[in-house]
N, C-alpha and C positions, 0 to 999 in steps of 0.2 A: 747378525747372521743372515746370509742370503740363502734362500731355498734353491736346491738343485735336485732334479728328478733322478736321483740315484740313491739306493738304499745304503745306509751307513756311511754317507758322505756328507761333508759340511763345507761351507764356503763363507769366508768373512773378509771384510776390508780391514787392513791393519795399518798401523802407523809406521812400522818398520819391519824389515825382513832380515833375519840373521844371515850374514854372509857365509856361503858354503863354497867348497872347492868343487867347482863345476866345469865340465868340458864345454867349450864353445863350438857351436856349429856355425861356421862363417857365413855371413850374409843372410841369416835366417832370424836373428833376434832370439835364438834358442841357446840355452845352456842346460846341461844335463849331467846326471850321475845316477848310480843305482837307486831306483825308486823315487827320483826327483827330476822334474823338468821345470825349467823356468823360461817363460816367454816375456820378452820386453816389447811393448808396443809404443812406438814413438808418440809422445804427447798424450798418452793414455795412462800407462802404468805398467807394472810388472805383475805377472800371474805365475804363482808357483804351485805346481801340482805335485802331490806327494802320495805315492803308493796307491793311487786310485781311490783315495778316501778323503782327500782334503785339497781345497784350493784357497790360497791366501793371496789377496790382491793389495798391492801397494800402489795407490794412485799418484799420478802427477798432480801438482797443486792446481786446484780449481776444477778438476774433472768431476762431473756429477756422478752420483751412484747409478743413475739411469744409463749413462754412457758406459760405465764399467760393466754393468749387467748385460748390455747389448753385446759387447765384445766377449764377455764370458761365455755366451751361448754358442760361439763358433769354435775356434781352435782350442782354447783351454778345455772346454767340455769334451771335445773329441779326443784330446790327449788323455784326459782322465779316464775315459772309457777304454782306450788302448792300454793304459796302465793296469786296468783290472783284468786284462786278458780277454776282453770282449770285443765285439765287432761294431764299430760305428760306421754306418752307411750314410752317404750323402744323399738322403732320401726323405721325402715326406711320407707319412703313413696315414691311411684312412681305412675305415671299416664300413662296409655296406649296411643298410638298414636290416636289422635282424641277423646280421652276419656274425660269425665267430672266428673270422680270419682276416688279417690285415692285407691290404694292397699297398705295396711300397712303390713310390714314384721317385726314381733316381735320375741323376743327370748332373751335368756341369752347372755352374752358376749361370742363370739366364736361360736355362733349358725349358723352364715352364713348370717346375715341380709344384710350387706353391699355387700358381694359377690353376693347374689341373686339379690339385687337391681342393681348391676353393669351388671349382665347378661341381665336383662330386658332393661337397658339403651342401651346396645349393640344391642338390637333388636328394638330400636327406641322409647322406653319409655322415659319419662322425669322424672328427679329426683325432688322431692319436698323438701326432707331433708334426713339427715342420722342420725341414732342412737336415737334421741329424736324427737317424733312427738307431737306437741302441739295440743290438741283437745279442741274445744269449741262447744257449742250447740246454734243454732239459730232456735228457735221453735222446730221442730221435727228433724232437720237436724244436724248430727254430722259433723263438719268441721275440716279438717286438714290444718294447716297453714304452709307457707314456713319457713324453718329453715336454718340450716347450710348445704350448697350444696357442700360438699366435702366428698367423700367416702374414708374411711380408709381401706386399703387392705393389706393383707400379701403377701409375695413373691409368695407363691403357687397360690394365686388368681390372681396375676398379670400375671404369666405365662399362666394360663388358659385363661385369657381374652386377651392375646396378647398385654399387655401394657409394655412399656419400663421402667423397674425398675429404672435405673440410672437417667432418665429424670424427675422423680417425686420427690417433696419434701418429707421429712420424718417427722414423728411425734416424739416429744421428749419422753424421759422416757425409762423404761425397755422394755415394749412391743412395740417395734418400728414397725411402719407400714408406708406405703406410702400413701400420699394424692393424690387422683384423683380429681382435681378441675373441677367442672362442672358449667355451667351457671345456671341451675335449674329454675324451675317455680317460679314466683314472686307473684302469686295470690293464695288465699285460695281456696281449692277444697273440695267438699263433700266427705266423706268417703264411699267407695263402699264395701270394704271387708277387713277383717283382717286375716292373716295367721300367726300362731304361729309355729316357727321352734323349734323342740325339738329332743333331742337324734340325733344330726346331722350325726354322723358316724355309727349309728346303721342300721339295715336292713330297707330298704324303705317300707313305708306303704302308701296306698292311703289316700289323705286328708279326714278327717272326720269332720263333722260339730259339733260344741260344743253347748250345751244348758244347761239351768237350773243352778244348783249350781256349776257344773263343769266349766261352762263358767264364772260365777262370780269369782270363785277361780282363774282361769287362767288370767282374766283381772286384778285382784289385783296383781298377780305376775308379769305381764307385765308392771305395772306402773314403771316408772323410780325411783329407790331406794325405793321400797315398804316398807322396814323396818323402814323408817323414817316417814311414813304417820301418824301413831297413836301417837308416842312420841311427834311429833311437833304440834299435835292438828288439823290435816287436815282430820281426819277420817270421820266425818259426811258429809262434802262436797264431799269428795272423793267417798264415797259410793253412793251418789246421782249421781255423774258423771258416775261411772262404771255401775250402774243399767240402766241409760239412754242409754249408749252405747250398752249394752247387748241387750236391747229391740229393737234396730234399725238396728244393723250392723251384717251381717252374719260373723261368726268367725269359722275358720277351724284350725285343728291341723295337721301338716305335720311332720312326723318323717323320719330320714334317708336322709335328703336332700343332704348331702355331699357325700353320697354313690351313688347318681344318676348321669348319664351323664348330662352335662349342658343343652343340648337341651331338654331332658326329664323333667328336673326340670322346665324349662321355660314353657313347655306345661302344667305341673300340675298347676303352678301358674296362667297361663292364664285360665285354666279350673275353678279355684276357682272364678275368676272374672266373668266368664260367668254364673256360678251358683248363683251368688249373686243377 
């Protein structure tokens, strides 16, 4: 069995997958039916997600368990969260020292989510998870849950953070990065604020708070794999989740984060938490 950070969920590597009558989504590697989604990754294996409670992995010959787990942490995990009627945001989550609410750092791949989270960890913050943050609602409270507590960092980020490159394990695949394994928080935390990182290498602009349709649009885009929400039939529940989040959580847009000195970026992020 492979551990996944979801209650009542299990994951295992299997020797065979029973064939099911599934509808194909052309060009995506996805097949699906009520309660079942299957993702085929070339030269890696097949991941079958069932009713938000189970992932079965059928590997291609010779693929290591480490590689299978690496890919599990992306699309398969995000789809399992959607199957549960919950909200997977493409965001890292960190909690300030002595704090009781999480700051979510969202953005496209390469926007600097993990690097920004690492800068805050260096300042004494705690990591809740990296890359995908699972959000649920308890009454009026949006809650962020613990996830995968390993930050994936490129060589430039490692040098900036003063981390020893050679001492860290590497991710598989073409876009190789280093894993910075952290203990991470193990308890769910209310969400305090969301910062969306955009145009990271552009000119820096002060964080601005989003509202109205612009906010709803950005929250949709910050969902993990948003283009799969409607085709797989999750759009109604997803809209409800996004609307609830928008109504409760302060959300900011920050541009040019990679053009800022690290200390100045940390100060801006801390200011967003203070304004929340």
